[in-house]
ROPATOR-581470 format. One record per atom (N, C-alpha, C): x, y, z; residue number from 1. Coordinates in Angstrom, 1 decimal. Each point is the difference from the previous one (the first is absolute). Layout:
X Y Z NUM
...
END
This chain:
12.1 278.2 -110.1 1
-0.7 -0.9 1.0 1
-1.1 0.9 0.6 1
-1.3 -0.4 0.0 2
-0.9 0.8 0.5 2
0.1 0.4 1.6 2
-0.6 1.0 0.2 3
0.3 0.6 1.4 3
-0.6 -1.0 1.1 3
-1.1 -0.8 -0.4 4
-0.3 -0.8 1.1 4
0.8 -1.1 0.1 4
0.5 -0.6 -1.1 5
0.9 -1.1 0.1 5
1.5 0.5 0.8 5
0.4 1.5 -0.2 6
0.9 0.3 0.6 6
-0.2 -0.1 1.5 6
-1.1 0.5 0.6 7
-0.4 0.1 1.4 7
-0.2 -1.4 0.6 7
-0.5 -1.0 -0.8 8
0.0 -1.4 0.5 8
1.4 -0.5 0.0 8
0.9 0.3 -0.8 9
1.5 -0.5 0.2 9
0.7 0.6 1.0 9
-0.3 1.3 0.3 10
0.4 0.8 1.2 10
-0.5 -0.6 1.2 10
-1.0 -0.3 0.2 11
-0.4 -0.7 1.3 11
0.6 -1.2 0.3 11
0.0 -0.8 -1.2 12
0.7 -1.4 0.2 12
1.5 0.1 0.4 12
0.7 1.1 -0.7 13
1.5 0.1 0.6 13
0.1 0.6 1.4 13
-1.1 0.9 0.3 14
0.2 0.4 1.5 14
-0.2 -1.1 0.8 14
-1.0 -1.0 -0.4 15
-0.3 -1.0 1.0 15
1.2 -1.0 0.2 15
0.7 -0.3 -1.1 16
1.3 -0.8 -0.2 16
1.0 0.8 0.6 16
0.3 1.2 0.0 17
0.9 0.8 0.7 17
-0.2 -0.4 1.7 17
-1.1 0.4 0.2 18
-0.4 -0.3 1.5 18
0.3 -1.5 0.5 18
-0.5 -0.9 -0.8 19
0.3 -1.4 0.3 19
1.5 -0.3 0.0 19
0.7 0.5 -0.6 20
1.7 -0.1 0.1 20
0.4 0.6 1.2 20
-0.6 1.1 0.4 21
0.4 0.4 1.4 21
-0.3 -1.1 1.2 21
-1.0 -0.6 -0.3 22
-0.1 -1.1 1.0 22
0.6 -1.4 -0.1 22
0.3 -0.3 -1.4 23
0.9 -1.1 -0.2 23
1.6 0.3 0.5 23
0.3 1.3 -0.2 24
1.4 0.5 0.2 24
0.1 -0.1 1.7 24
-0.9 0.4 0.7 25
0.0 0.0 1.3 25
0.0 -1.5 0.6 25
-0.7 -0.8 -0.6 26
0.0 -1.3 0.7 26
1.3 -0.7 -0.4 26
0.5 0.3 -1.2 27
1.3 -0.8 -0.3 27
1.0 0.6 0.9 27
0.1 1.3 0.5 28
1.1 0.6 0.6 28
-0.2 -0.5 1.5 28
-1.1 -0.4 0.4 29
-0.3 -0.4 1.4 29
0.7 -1.4 0.2 29
0.0 -0.7 -1.0 30
0.4 -1.4 -0.1 30
1.5 0.0 0.3 30
0.3 -0.4 1.2 31
1.7 0.0 0.3 31
0.8 -0.6 -1.0 31
-0.5 -1.0 -0.7 32
1.1 -0.5 -1.0 32
-0.4 0.5 -1.6 32
-0.4 1.2 -0.1 33
-0.7 0.7 -1.1 33
1.1 0.1 -1.2 33
-0.4 -0.3 -1.1 34
1.1 0.0 -1.2 34
0.0 1.6 -0.5 34
1.2 0.4 0.3 35
0.2 1.5 -0.4 35
-0.2 0.3 -1.6 35
0.3 -1.0 -0.8 36
-0.3 0.3 -1.4 36
-1.4 -0.1 -0.3 36
-0.9 -0.7 0.7 37
-1.4 0.1 -0.3 37
-0.3 1.3 0.7 37
0.4 0.6 0.8 38
-0.6 1.4 0.6 38
0.5 1.0 -1.0 38
1.1 -0.2 -0.7 39
0.6 1.0 -0.8 39
-0.9 0.0 -1.3 39
-0.4 -1.1 -0.5 40
-0.7 -0.3 -1.0 40
-1.5 0.6 0.2 40
-0.5 -0.3 1.2 41
-1.3 0.6 0.1 41
-0.2 1.5 0.1 41
1.2 0.7 0.8 42
0.0 1.3 0.1 42
0.2 0.7 -1.6 42
0.8 -0.7 -0.9 43
0.2 0.5 -1.3 43
-1.5 -0.2 -0.8 43
-0.6 -1.0 0.3 44
-1.3 0.0 -0.7 44
-0.8 1.0 0.5 44
-0.1 0.3 1.3 45
-1.0 1.0 0.6 45
0.4 1.2 -0.5 45
1.4 0.4 -0.2 46
0.5 1.4 -0.5 46
-0.7 0.1 -1.5 46
0.1 -1.2 -0.8 47
-0.5 0.0 -1.4 47
-1.4 0.3 -0.1 47
-0.8 -0.5 0.9 48
-1.4 0.2 0.1 48
-0.1 1.5 0.3 48
0.7 0.5 1.0 49
-0.3 1.4 0.4 49
0.4 0.9 -1.4 49
1.0 -0.2 -0.6 50
0.3 0.7 -1.3 50
-1.3 -0.1 -1.0 50
-0.5 -1.2 -0.1 51
-1.1 -0.2 -1.0 51
-1.3 0.7 0.7 51
-0.2 0.0 1.2 52
-1.2 0.9 0.7 52
0.2 1.5 -0.4 52
1.3 0.5 0.4 53
0.1 1.3 -0.5 53
-0.2 0.4 -1.5 53
0.5 -0.8 -0.8 54
-0.1 0.2 -1.6 54
-1.6 0.0 -0.3 54
-0.8 -1.0 0.6 55
-1.4 0.0 -0.3 55
-0.7 1.1 0.6 55
0.5 0.6 1.2 56
-1.0 1.1 0.6 56
0.6 1.2 -0.9 56
0.9 0.1 -0.5 57
0.6 1.1 -0.9 57
-0.8 0.1 -1.3 57
-0.3 -1.4 -0.6 58
-1.0 0.0 -1.2 58
-1.2 0.3 0.4 58
-0.5 -0.4 1.1 59
-1.6 0.2 0.0 59
-0.1 1.4 0.7 59
0.8 0.7 0.7 60
-0.2 1.3 0.5 60
1.3 0.9 -0.4 60
0.2 0.3 -1.2 61
1.4 0.6 -0.4 61
0.0 1.5 0.6 61
1.2 0.3 0.4 62
0.3 1.5 0.3 62
-0.4 0.9 -1.1 62
-0.7 1.4 0.4 63
-0.3 0.8 -0.9 63
1.3 0.8 -0.3 63
0.2 0.1 -1.3 64
1.3 0.9 -0.3 64
0.0 1.5 0.7 64
1.0 0.4 0.3 65
0.3 1.4 0.7 65
-0.3 1.1 -0.9 65
END
């Protein structure tokens, strides 16, 4: 995948990660919220965080010691 495409995907994932923060907060604020939905949203957020970390390592790999 070209670097430009990886940077674009990284930006998309960061935006989705941020949006999930807002969605999770709104769902939790609802007194009758569905705990299963909250867990699924948090799991999705964690998956996205892992994808962000992987892409960041691909874009800017650590230099060998």
